[in-house]
N, C-alpha and C positions, 0 to 999 in steps of 0.2 A: 636523258630520259628512266620517268618512273620505274617502277614492275610495271604497276595501275598503268600507265600508257602504253604499255610495250603489253599486256596483255589486250587492252582495249583496239587497236593496233591488229592485234593478231585477228579478234575479231571480227574486225572489218575487213583483210584479206581477207577469212575465210566465206564472207558474206560473199563476196566481190565472186568469191572463187565460184559462187555457187548460180550467179550471174551472168558470169562469163558462161556456161557449160550451158544455164537454158538455151543463153543467143550462142551456142553454135547446134543446138539444134537446130534454131529459127535459120540460124545461118544456108541450114542445108547443103552444106559441103564446102559451105564458101562463096555460091554462085546470089546472093542476096548479098550486094552491097554494101544496103545497111548496117544488114545486123553482123554481116562479118563486118563492116569495122567497132560496131559495137564490141564483140569478140574480142578483138586485139585490144583497140581501148581497156576491156574489165583484166586484163589477162597483164598487159603493162604496169596495171592500177593496185594487184593483190602481190604478184610480186612486188613489185616497190612497197609496200605494207610491212610483203611479208619480210622483206630485206632489215627493214628498220628494226621490226618485233624481234630478228635473229640477233641487233647491235644487244638486246637487255638478257633474251629468256634462252635457253641451251636449247638449245638445233634440237632435238631428239622429243622434247616436251612437245615441245615451237606447232617442228611439222605436224608431227601426229592429233597434233589439237586441228593442224589447219585443214589439216584431209580428212579427220574426223567429220568437222562441221560442214565445211562443201561434201562428203558423202551422201551425209546426213539428212542437209538440206536438201542435195543434188536430186534427193529419193522421194523426199515427200511433195518439195514440188511438180516434179514427174508424175506423182499421183492427179496433183493437184490441176497443172496445167493441159496434160496430156492425155490421163484415164488410164495409166499405166498400172496392172496391177497391185491391189495392197491382198497380203495375207497377214492371220496371227505369225509368225514363224517369220516373215520383212521384218513389223512390227517389235518382233521382237532379237531380230539381229539390227533396229535402228538401232532400241532402247539401249541395246550393251555398247553399240557404238560411245554412244552418248555418254553411258556410266567415267569409259573411259577416260572419253573427255571430263571427264567431274574428277572423279581418279587423281585424271594428271593433272590436274589444277589447283589440287591440293595436295599434293606431293610436295 
């Protein structure tokens, strides 16, 4: 597998992580069957893709990028879907996370 494909899998794993976190919210403590199943499927999918990406990428960089994508994406989806609060300080924090992801990719 090439570095480019590994990075693509890593980004997809990060996006699935966002979907997983949101599906857990909708699953309401795993009391809603459909959302609970979706959550578990998303969990399995992102773990699989992350594992594949780790065959090529450094674990420290890959894990940091994956968690950053998950954190930033979940934060933004929380604002959009659930009306969670948004402030200049929170936006600055997310911007720092995103800059860190870019820095790790370029390193």
